[in-house]
Structures are given as structure tokens and as C-alpha cells.
C-alpha positions as CSV (number, residue, x, y, z in Angstrom):
1,M,-6.8,38.5,-26.8
2,M,-9.4,35.6,-26.5
3,A,-10.7,37.0,-29.7
4,I,-7.7,37.4,-31.7
5,I,-7.2,33.6,-31.0
6,S,-10.7,32.9,-31.8
7,L,-10.6,34.5,-35.6
8,M,-7.3,33.1,-36.0
9,M,-8.5,30.0,-35.4
10,I,-11.4,30.2,-37.3
11,G,-10.0,32.0,-40.4
12,S,-6.8,29.0,-40.3
13,I,-10.1,26.6,-41.0
14,C,-12.0,28.2,-43.5
15,F,-9.2,29.4,-45.4
16,I,-6.3,27.1,-45.8
17,N,-6.4,23.8,-45.4
18,G,-3.6,20.8,-46.2
19,Y,-2.2,18.1,-43.5
20,F,0.5,20.8,-41.6
21,V,-3.1,23.4,-40.7
22,H,-4.8,20.6,-39.3
23,L,-1.7,20.1,-36.7
24,E,-1.7,24.7,-35.9
25,V,-5.7,24.0,-35.7
26,R,-4.7,21.5,-32.6
27,L,-2.1,23.5,-31.7
28,L,-4.9,26.2,-32.0
29,L,-7.3,24.6,-29.9
30,S,-5.3,23.4,-27.3
31,I,-3.9,26.8,-27.3
32,L,-7.8,28.3,-26.7
33,G,-9.0,25.8,-24.4
34,I,-5.8,26.6,-21.9
35,F,-6.2,30.3,-22.0
36,S,-9.9,29.6,-21.1
37,I,-9.7,28.4,-18.1
38,F,-6.9,31.1,-17.5
39,Y,-9.6,33.1,-18.0
40,F,-12.5,31.1,-16.6
41,F,-10.8,31.3,-13.2
42,M,-9.5,34.6,-12.8
43,K,-12.6,36.4,-13.6
44,N,-15.4,33.8,-11.0
45,G,-11.8,33.9,-8.7
46,E,-12.8,35.6,-5.7
47,Y,-16.0,32.8,-5.9
48,F,-13.8,29.7,-5.5
49,D,-12.3,31.4,-2.6
50,N,-14.8,30.8,-0.4
51,S,-16.8,28.3,-1.3
52,R,-17.0,24.8,-0.8
53,I,-15.7,23.7,-3.9
54,G,-12.9,26.3,-4.0
55,K,-11.4,25.2,-0.3
56,A,-11.2,21.8,-1.6
57,L,-9.5,22.7,-4.7
58,Q,-6.9,24.3,-2.5
59,F,-6.6,21.6,-0.4
60,I,-6.1,19.4,-3.0
61,G,-3.7,21.6,-4.7
62,R,-1.8,21.4,-2.1
63,R,-1.6,17.8,-1.7
64,T,-0.7,17.7,-5.6
65,L,2.4,15.8,-4.6
66,D,1.0,13.1,-2.4
67,I,-1.7,11.9,-4.9
68,Y,0.7,11.9,-7.6
69,L,3.1,9.4,-5.8
70,L,0.0,7.5,-4.4
71,H,-2.4,7.6,-7.6
72,Y,0.4,4.8,-9.1
73,F,-0.9,2.1,-7.5
74,F,-4.2,2.7,-8.2
75,V,-4.4,3.8,-11.9
76,N,-2.9,1.0,-13.3
77,N,-5.6,-0.6,-15.2
78,S,-8.6,1.2,-13.8
79,M,-10.3,2.7,-17.3
80,S,-10.0,-1.2,-19.4
81,W,-13.4,-2.4,-17.4
82,I,-15.2,0.1,-19.1
83,K,-14.6,-1.1,-22.7
84,N,-15.3,-4.6,-21.7
85,I,-19.0,-4.0,-20.6
86,G,-19.8,-2.4,-24.2
87,V,-19.6,1.6,-22.5
88,E,-19.8,3.2,-26.4
89,S,-20.6,6.5,-25.3
90,P,-17.8,9.3,-25.4
91,T,-20.2,11.2,-22.7
92,I,-20.8,8.2,-20.6
93,T,-17.1,7.4,-20.7
94,F,-16.5,11.1,-19.8
95,V,-18.2,10.7,-16.7
96,I,-16.6,6.9,-15.4
97,S,-13.5,8.8,-16.1
98,I,-14.0,11.9,-13.6
99,L,-16.0,10.1,-11.4
100,T,-13.2,7.3,-11.4
101,A,-10.3,10.3,-10.6
102,L,-12.7,12.2,-7.5
103,V,-12.4,8.4,-6.1
104,I,-8.5,8.2,-6.8
105,I,-7.6,10.8,-6.0
106,G,-10.2,10.5,-2.2
107,I,-8.4,7.5,-1.8
108,C,-5.1,9.1,-2.5
109,L,-5.6,12.0,0.2
110,L,-6.6,9.2,2.5
111,I,-3.9,7.5,2.5
112,S,-2.0,10.6,2.0
113,K,-3.5,11.6,5.8
114,F,-2.4,8.1,7.7
115,L,0.7,8.3,6.4
116,R,1.7,12.3,7.3
117,T,0.3,11.0,10.7
118,N,4.1,9.1,11.5
119,T,5.7,12.5,11.3
120,L,9.1,10.7,9.6
121,L,6.9,8.5,6.7
122,G,5.3,12.9,6.3
123,K,9.4,14.5,5.9
124,I,10.5,11.1,3.9
125,L,7.6,10.7,1.7
126,F,5.5,13.8,0.6
127,G,8.7,16.9,2.4
128,A,5.8,17.2,5.3
129,K,6.9,20.2,7.7
130,V,7.9,18.6,11.6
131,S,6.2,21.4,13.7
132,T,8.3,23.0,16.3
133,N,6.5,21.3,19.3
134,E,7.8,17.5,17.8
135,K,11.7,19.0,17.0
136,G,13.9,17.1,19.5
């Protein structure tokens, strides 16, 4: 499947020119990227199940709603400072973006943990399950 998509992409780049093809190439590259990510995780799934990275990704996956709801308060213009200091390198911008995202995820998880200490807030904000001991 990956070989067919790769050949289609290479063929459209080499043999056809025009605006429509550039849109097609972008679409094919996007689809190829998605398939590559799925293929990587499908082939290396057993590694991610038992490693620290895998457990961290699973925890983040379980707290996705929390992160989604809380990140709004921290992302607002958080990357504009990169332009102000004059960083022009796409690689440095990418690394700074990843580090900023990790910091924001960490802050969101801390706030989520704090908010979940109150069962009512956890239930209302994040749909957290109330344990049978606390039901009254």
C-alpha cells in the first residue's frame, strides 16, 4: 500500500505539471504522512505498550479532553515571542514549538489533576467517573 501511494506521488510529480497537480501532490503527501505514522505505530506497537514513552502517551490520550479544554488559556499568542527574538531557522522554530507544546501539556495535566481532586468539578468539567465509595 505504501509503495503504491509513493509511486503515485512520484509519478504525479515527475510527469504532470500544473496547479491542480500541486494540490494533488500536497494531498498525496498528507495521506502518505498519515499512513506512515499509522504504519510506524502498528509495527512498533509492542515497544510503546511497555515503555515510559508509551505509558506517557497513553496517559496523555486518556486526558485529551482535559488538555483540549485547558490549553486555550495558555496557547493565546504563546508563539509570537519567537518572531520577536528573530528566530528564522525552521528547525529551531520546530524544536521550540515542540518544547512549548510539552510545557503546555504539562501545565494542563497539573491543572486537570488539581481540578479532579474535587469530584463535582471533575464530573462537570471532564466527565470524570465518580467512584462507588464517593456516591452518597
